[in-house]
C-alpha positions as CSV (number, residue, x, y, z in Angstrom):
1,M,98.6,102.1,-38.9
2,A,100.9,103.3,-36.1
3,S,100.3,102.1,-32.6
4,G,100.1,105.7,-31.2
5,Q,97.2,106.7,-33.5
6,R,93.5,106.1,-33.1
7,P,91.3,106.1,-36.2
8,P,88.2,108.2,-36.1
9,S,86.1,105.1,-36.5
10,A,87.4,103.8,-33.2
11,A,86.5,106.8,-31.2
12,R,83.8,106.3,-28.3
13,P,80.6,108.2,-28.3
14,P,80.5,111.5,-26.4
15,S,80.2,111.3,-22.6
16,K,77.4,112.9,-20.6
17,A,79.6,113.7,-17.7
18,G,81.5,117.0,-18.1
19,S,83.5,117.3,-14.8
20,G,85.5,115.2,-12.2
21,R,87.0,111.9,-12.9
22,A,84.6,111.2,-15.8
23,A,86.1,114.1,-17.8
24,L,89.4,112.1,-17.9
25,T,87.7,109.4,-19.9
26,S,86.6,111.7,-22.8
27,T,88.3,111.1,-26.1
28,R,91.1,113.3,-27.3
29,A,90.9,115.0,-30.7
30,P,91.9,113.0,-33.8
31,P,95.5,113.2,-34.7
32,T,94.7,115.0,-37.9
33,A,93.3,118.0,-35.9
34,L,96.5,118.4,-34.1
35,R,99.8,119.9,-35.0
36,L,103.3,118.8,-34.1
37,G,104.7,120.5,-31.1
38,T,107.5,123.1,-31.8
39,G,110.9,122.8,-30.2
40,A,110.8,119.0,-30.1
41,T,112.7,116.4,-32.0
42,P,110.6,114.6,-34.6
43,G,109.9,111.0,-33.6
44,T,110.1,111.7,-29.8
45,A,106.6,113.1,-29.1
46,R,103.1,111.6,-29.2
47,P,100.5,113.0,-31.5
48,G,98.5,115.6,-29.7
49,T,101.1,116.3,-27.0
50,R,103.9,118.8,-26.8
51,G,107.2,117.2,-27.7
52,G,105.6,113.8,-28.5
53,P,107.3,111.5,-31.0
54,V,105.9,111.2,-34.5
55,M,105.2,107.5,-35.5
56,P,106.4,106.2,-38.8
57,G,104.3,106.8,-41.7
58,G,103.2,110.3,-40.7
59,V,100.0,111.8,-39.6
60,L,98.8,112.6,-43.0
61,S,98.9,109.0,-44.1
62,A,95.8,108.2,-41.9
63,Q,92.5,107.5,-43.7
64,I,90.1,110.4,-42.8
65,K,86.3,110.3,-43.2
66,V,84.9,113.8,-43.2
67,A,81.4,112.5,-42.3
68,D,82.7,111.3,-38.9
69,R,84.0,114.7,-38.0
70,P,81.1,117.1,-37.2
71,V,81.6,120.8,-37.5
72,T,80.8,123.0,-34.5
73,Q,80.6,126.8,-34.0
74,Q,84.1,126.7,-32.4
75,G,85.6,124.7,-35.2
76,L,86.4,121.1,-35.8
77,S,86.1,118.7,-32.9
78,G,86.1,114.9,-32.4
79,M,83.5,112.5,-31.3
80,K,82.9,112.4,-27.5
81,T,82.5,109.2,-25.5
82,G,80.0,108.5,-22.8
83,M,79.9,106.5,-19.6
84,K,78.2,103.2,-19.4
85,G,76.1,104.3,-16.3
86,P,74.9,107.5,-14.5
87,H,77.8,107.3,-12.0
88,R,81.5,106.8,-11.8
89,Q,83.0,103.6,-13.1
90,I,85.6,103.1,-10.3
91,L,83.9,102.7,-6.9
92,D,86.8,102.8,-4.5
93,K,87.0,103.1,-0.7
94,S,86.8,106.9,-0.7
95,Y,83.5,106.7,-2.7
96,F,81.8,104.5,-0.1
97,L,83.2,106.5,2.8
98,G,81.6,109.6,1.2
99,L,78.3,107.8,0.9
100,L,78.5,106.6,4.5
101,R,79.3,110.1,5.8
102,A,76.4,111.5,3.8
103,K,74.0,108.9,5.3
104,I,75.4,109.5,8.8
105,N,74.9,113.2,8.4
106,E,71.3,112.5,7.2
107,L,70.7,110.2,10.2
108,T,72.2,112.8,12.6
109,T,70.0,115.5,11.2
110,E,66.9,113.3,11.4
111,V,67.7,112.2,15.0
112,S,68.2,115.9,16.1
113,K,64.9,116.7,14.4
114,L,63.1,113.9,16.2
115,Q,64.7,114.9,19.5
116,K,63.5,118.5,19.0
117,E,60.0,117.1,18.3
118,I,60.2,115.0,21.5
119,D,61.3,117.9,23.6
120,T,58.5,120.0,22.1
121,F,55.9,117.3,22.8
122,N,57.1,116.8,26.4
123,Q,57.0,120.6,27.0
124,E,53.5,120.7,25.5
125,N,52.4,117.7,27.6
126,S,53.6,119.3,30.8
127,V,51.9,122.6,29.9
128,Y,48.7,120.6,29.0
129,L,48.8,118.8,32.5
130,S,49.2,122.1,34.2
131,Y,46.4,123.6,32.1
132,E,44.2,120.6,32.8
133,K,44.6,121.0,36.6
134,R,44.0,124.7,36.3
135,A,40.9,124.0,34.2
136,E,39.5,121.6,36.9
137,A,40.0,124.2,39.6
138,L,38.4,126.9,37.4
139,A,35.5,124.5,36.6
140,V,34.8,124.1,40.3
141,E,35.0,127.8,40.7
142,I,32.7,128.4,37.8
143,K,30.2,125.9,39.3
144,D,30.2,127.8,42.6
145,L,29.8,131.1,40.7
146,Q,27.0,129.7,38.7
147,G,25.1,128.7,41.9
148,Q,25.7,132.2,43.3
149,L,24.5,133.8,40.0
150,A,21.4,131.6,40.0
151,D,20.6,132.8,43.6
152,Y,21.2,136.5,42.5
153,N,19.0,136.0,39.5
154,M,16.2,134.6,41.6
155,L,16.6,137.5,44.0
156,V,16.4,140.0,41.1
157,D,13.4,138.3,39.7
158,K,11.7,138.5,43.1
159,L,12.5,142.2,43.3
160,N,11.3,142.9,39.7
161,T,8.0,141.2,40.4
162,N,7.5,143.2,43.6
163,T,7.5,140.1,45.8
164,D,7.0,140.8,49.5
165,M,9.8,140.2,51.9
166,E,7.6,137.8,53.8
167,E,7.3,135.5,50.8
168,V,11.0,135.5,50.3
169,M,11.6,134.7,53.9
170,N,9.0,131.9,53.7
171,D,10.8,130.5,50.7
172,Y,14.1,130.8,52.6
173,N,12.7,129.1,55.6
174,I,11.3,126.2,53.5
175,L,14.6,125.7,51.7
176,K,16.5,125.9,55.0
177,A,14.2,123.3,56.5
178,Q,14.6,121.1,53.5
179,N,18.4,121.4,53.6
180,D,18.3,120.6,57.3
181,R,16.2,117.5,56.7
182,E,18.6,116.4,54.0
183,A,21.6,117.1,56.2
184,Q,20.0,115.0,59.0
185,S,19.2,112.2,56.6
186,M,22.8,112.3,55.3
187,D,24.0,112.1,58.9
188,V,21.7,109.2,59.5
189,I,22.9,107.4,56.4
190,F,26.5,108.1,57.3
191,T,25.9,106.8,60.8
192,E,24.2,103.7,59.4
193,R,27.1,103.1,57.0
194,R,29.6,103.4,59.9
195,E,27.5,100.9,61.9
196,K,27.3,98.5,58.9
197,E,31.1,98.8,58.4
198,D,31.7,98.1,62.1
199,L,29.3,95.1,61.9
200,I,31.0,93.8,58.8
201,R,34.4,94.1,60.4
202,V,33.2,92.3,63.5
203,I,31.7,89.5,61.4
204,D,35.0,89.3,59.4
205,E,36.9,88.9,62.7
206,E,34.5,86.3,63.9
207,I,34.8,84.4,60.6
208,E,38.6,84.6,60.9
209,R,38.4,83.3,64.5
210,E,36.2,80.5,63.4
211,K,38.6,79.6,60.6
212,Q,41.5,79.5,63.1
213,A,39.4,77.4,65.5
214,A,38.5,75.0,62.7
215,D,42.1,74.7,61.6
216,T,43.1,74.0,65.2
217,I,40.4,71.4,65.5
218,I,41.6,69.8,62.2
219,K,45.2,69.7,63.4
220,N,44.2,68.1,66.7
221,M,42.1,65.4,64.9
222,A,43.4,61.9,64.2
223,E,45.1,61.1,60.9
224,D,42.2,59.1,59.6
225,K,39.7,61.8,60.5
226,Q,42.0,64.4,58.9
227,A,42.2,62.3,55.7
228,R,38.4,61.9,55.8
229,Y,38.0,65.7,56.3
230,M,40.4,66.5,53.4
231,K,38.5,64.0,51.2
232,M,35.2,65.6,52.1
233,K,36.6,69.0,51.6
234,A,37.9,68.0,48.1
235,I,34.5,66.6,47.3
236,N,32.8,69.8,48.5
237,E,35.1,71.9,46.4
238,R,34.4,69.7,43.4
239,L,30.6,69.9,44.0
240,L,30.9,73.6,44.3
241,Q,32.7,73.8,41.0
242,E,30.1,71.6,39.5
243,L,27.4,73.7,41.0
244,D,29.0,76.8,39.4
245,A,29.2,75.1,36.1
246,R,25.6,73.9,36.3
247,Q,24.5,77.4,37.3
248,Q,26.3,78.8,34.3
249,E,24.6,76.2,32.1
250,L,21.3,77.1,33.7
251,D,21.9,80.8,33.0
252,I,22.8,80.0,29.4
253,L,19.7,77.9,29.0
254,N,17.5,80.6,30.6
255,T,19.0,83.1,28.3
256,K,18.3,80.8,25.4
257,K,14.8,80.2,26.6
258,E,14.1,83.9,26.8
259,T,15.6,84.4,23.3
260,L,13.4,81.5,21.9
261,G,10.4,82.9,23.8
262,A,11.0,86.3,22.2
263,E,11.3,84.7,18.7
264,I,8.2,82.7,19.3
265,A,6.3,85.8,20.5
266,H,7.3,87.6,17.2
267,S,6.4,84.6,15.0
268,Q,2.8,83.4,14.5
269,V,3.9,80.2,12.9
270,K,6.1,79.3,15.8
271,Q,3.3,80.0,18.3
272,E,1.0,77.7,16.4
273,A,3.8,75.0,16.3
274,V,4.2,75.3,20.1
275,V,0.5,74.9,20.6
276,L,0.5,71.8,18.4
277,Y,3.6,70.3,20.2
278,E,1.8,70.8,23.6
279,K,-1.3,69.2,22.2
280,L,0.8,66.3,20.8
281,H,2.5,65.9,24.2
282,E,-0.9,65.7,26.0
283,L,-2.2,63.2,23.4
284,E,0.9,61.0,23.8
285,T,0.5,61.1,27.6
286,H,-3.2,60.2,27.3
287,R,-2.3,57.4,24.9
288,S,0.3,56.0,27.4
289,Q,-2.3,56.1,30.2
290,M,-4.8,54.3,28.0
291,V,-2.3,51.7,27.0
292,A,-1.4,51.1,30.7
293,E,-5.1,50.8,31.6
294,D,-5.6,48.4,28.7
295,K,-2.7,46.3,29.9
296,S,-4.0,46.3,33.4
297,M,-7.6,45.3,32.4
298,G,-8.6,41.7,32.6
299,S,-11.3,39.8,30.9
300,P,-14.9,41.2,30.5
301,Q,-16.2,38.8,33.2
302,E,-13.6,39.9,35.7
303,E,-14.2,43.6,34.9
304,R,-17.9,43.1,35.4
305,E,-17.4,41.3,38.8
306,R,-14.9,44.0,39.9
307,L,-17.4,46.8,38.9
308,L,-20.3,45.1,40.7
309,K,-18.1,44.7,43.8
310,Q,-17.1,48.3,43.7
311,V,-20.7,49.4,43.3
312,K,-21.8,47.4,46.3
313,E,-19.0,48.9,48.4
314,D,-19.9,52.4,47.3
315,N,-23.6,51.8,48.2
316,Q,-22.7,50.5,51.6
317,E,-20.4,53.4,52.3
318,I,-23.1,55.9,51.1
319,A,-25.7,54.3,53.4
320,S,-23.3,54.4,56.3
321,M,-22.6,58.1,55.7
322,E,-26.3,58.9,55.5
323,R,-26.9,57.2,58.8
324,Q,-24.1,59.1,60.4
325,L,-25.4,62.4,58.9
326,T,-28.9,61.7,60.3
327,E,-27.5,61.0,63.8
328,M,-25.4,64.2,63.7
329,R,-28.4,66.3,62.7
330,E,-30.5,64.8,65.6
331,K,-27.7,65.6,68.0
332,I,-27.4,69.1,66.7
333,N,-31.1,69.7,67.1
334,Q,-31.0,68.3,70.6
335,V,-28.1,70.5,71.6
336,T,-29.7,73.6,70.1
337,E,-32.8,72.9,72.0
338,E,-30.9,72.6,75.2
339,I,-29.0,75.8,74.6
340,R,-32.3,77.6,73.9
341,H,-33.7,76.3,77.2
342,L,-30.6,77.4,79.1
343,D,-30.8,80.9,77.6
344,M,-34.4,81.2,78.7
345,D,-33.5,80.1,82.2
346,L,-30.7,82.5,82.4
347,E,-32.8,85.4,81.2
348,E,-35.5,84.5,83.7
349,H,-33.3,84.0,86.8
350,Q,-30.4,86.3,86.1
351,G,-31.9,89.3,84.4
352,E,-30.2,92.0,86.4
353,R,-26.9,90.2,86.5
354,N,-27.1,89.6,82.8
355,Q,-27.8,93.3,82.2
356,K,-24.6,94.2,84.2
357,Y,-22.7,91.6,82.3
358,K,-23.9,93.1,79.0
359,E,-22.9,96.6,80.2
360,L,-19.4,95.4,81.2
361,K,-19.0,93.5,77.9
362,K,-20.0,96.7,76.0
363,R,-17.6,98.7,78.1
364,E,-14.8,96.2,77.4
365,E,-15.5,96.4,73.7
366,T,-15.3,100.2,73.9
367,M,-12.0,100.0,75.7
368,D,-10.7,97.4,73.1
369,A,-11.7,99.7,70.3
370,F,-10.0,102.6,72.0
371,L,-6.8,100.6,72.5
372,D,-6.9,99.5,68.9
373,T,-7.2,103.1,67.6
374,Y,-4.9,104.6,70.2
375,E,-1.8,104.7,68.0
376,E,-3.7,106.2,65.1
377,I,-5.3,108.8,67.3
378,K,-2.0,109.6,68.9
379,D,-0.3,110.1,65.6
380,Q,-3.2,112.4,64.5
381,E,-2.8,114.4,67.7
382,M,0.9,114.7,67.4
383,E,0.6,115.9,63.8
384,R,-2.0,118.4,64.9
385,K,0.3,119.5,67.7
386,A,3.2,119.9,65.3
387,Q,1.0,122.0,62.9
388,L,-0.1,124.2,65.8
389,E,3.5,124.7,66.9
390,A,4.5,125.6,63.3
391,S,1.6,128.0,63.1
392,I,2.5,129.6,66.4
393,V,6.1,130.0,65.3
394,A,4.9,131.5,62.0
395,L,2.6,133.9,63.9
396,L,5.4,134.9,66.3
397,E,7.7,135.6,63.3
398,H,5.0,137.6,61.6
399,T,4.4,139.6,64.8
400,S,8.1,140.3,65.1
401,R,8.3,141.4,61.5
402,N,5.3,143.7,62.0
403,M,6.9,145.1,65.1
404,N,10.1,145.8,63.2
405,R,8.1,147.4,60.4
406,M,6.2,149.5,62.9
407,K,9.5,150.7,64.4
408,Q,10.8,151.5,60.9
409,I,7.6,153.3,60.1
410,S,7.8,155.3,63.3
411,S,11.3,156.3,62.4
412,I,10.3,157.7,59.0
413,T,10.0,161.5,58.9
414,A,7.1,163.4,57.3
415,N,9.2,164.4,54.2
416,E,10.2,160.8,53.6
417,L,6.5,159.7,54.0
418,K,5.5,162.4,51.6
419,S,8.1,161.4,49.1
420,M,7.0,157.7,49.4
421,Q,3.4,158.7,48.9
422,E,4.3,160.7,45.8
423,D,6.2,157.8,44.5
424,L,3.3,155.5,45.1
425,N,0.9,157.9,43.3
426,F,3.3,158.1,40.4
427,K,3.5,154.3,40.1
428,E,-0.3,153.9,40.4
429,T,-0.7,156.5,37.6
430,E,1.8,154.7,35.4
431,M,0.1,151.4,36.1
432,Q,-3.3,152.8,35.1
433,K,-1.8,154.2,31.9
434,S,-0.2,150.8,31.2
435,Q,-3.6,149.0,31.8
436,T,-5.4,151.5,29.5
437,T,-2.8,151.0,26.8
438,A,-3.0,147.2,27.1
439,K,-6.8,147.4,27.0
440,G,-6.7,149.6,23.9
441,L,-4.3,147.2,22.2
442,T,-6.5,144.3,23.1
443,D,-9.6,146.0,21.6
444,E,-7.7,146.9,18.5
445,T,-6.4,143.3,18.1
446,S,-9.9,141.9,18.6
447,G,-11.3,144.4,16.1
448,A,-8.6,143.5,13.6
449,E,-9.5,139.8,14.0
450,G,-13.2,140.6,13.4
451,D,-12.6,142.9,10.5
452,P,-9.4,142.4,8.5
453,D,-10.2,145.3,6.2
454,A,-10.4,147.6,9.1
455,A,-7.1,146.3,10.4
456,Q,-5.5,146.9,7.0
457,K,-6.8,150.4,6.9
458,H,-5.5,151.0,10.4
459,L,-2.1,149.8,9.3
């Protein structure tokens, strides 16, 4: 077969790519489907091209298999070849530059998007901070307005319940006095705090001066004493550290003890075990004592002699104590008798003087009792005085209010008085009607409770 021809069996399968460089790899039509170009010299054109040479043997000498040439709607066509992969086969520099530019564009787009999000977040954050400050200021304002609203609501309640102005003023005075006392207590606390702070500052200054004096003394000491001092200081620091460590261990053990105590308290078995352990410890202690006594004991003859000797000594000591007790009783009786005789002699020879002495003693006891109860009586009188002063102030305020009311009443004209009287009569009439209505409703309710059928008929 000529070298410029391709048999149908050697054609590649059809390619999936239909455009670009991939289209160049598609297979041309078989030579039998082409015709020779016109106007060209035979033998100088390739098959399938204009003016191509015709190879020796001719085109019609090729072996053709009709089964390998499918028929389409547009006519006869050859088999199409396909690519080995989903992309181009030749990956040159321009291809990678294109991919790099695409990735750079994607990164630039993502960076700009993130920058926009950051700017939006910063803007929202600044707006949030400003709104938060404004919210705090508005919260303080709302709190103040709520306090004022509570005061106004209380005043409206007082007016709706027909509360006298005197009661309102009394409440105001009580609250004012309470606020004054709290303000005074706050001033006292503030003053005490200032005094404590000044005292702490003075103590700190004294401590600093003492430290400087101690440093000066240490510098002026001899070298051996300085070394001894530094050694003692190191020992002190080490002991303090050990003390802290032991204190921590003690705290841990106390915590563990409390935990175990709680566990024991919640467990009956553990409680019984603790009781048994305590009893076992007591028995072991008693056994140790008995063993020690057994070791210290001698022979029966020696023990008998020792006990007899101890009994004799005890008897002698008891007899001596009984003799001393008898002598002391006799002395007490003798002294008592002498005192009785002396009292009788004093009563006989110094009756009037003794009477004056008793009166003076009684007066002294009265004065002592007065001095003992002086502070309590003084406090009671001061409290009574304060109550009287408060009652006087209240009476004066009440008198001044009555005088103001009298002035206001004297300034009221006859027409205004008549109008107020009519208003009072109208309100009394309405109140009587309300009371009558309430009484009727109460009677109906009680009747309905006593007779449900009657209530159902009424409804």
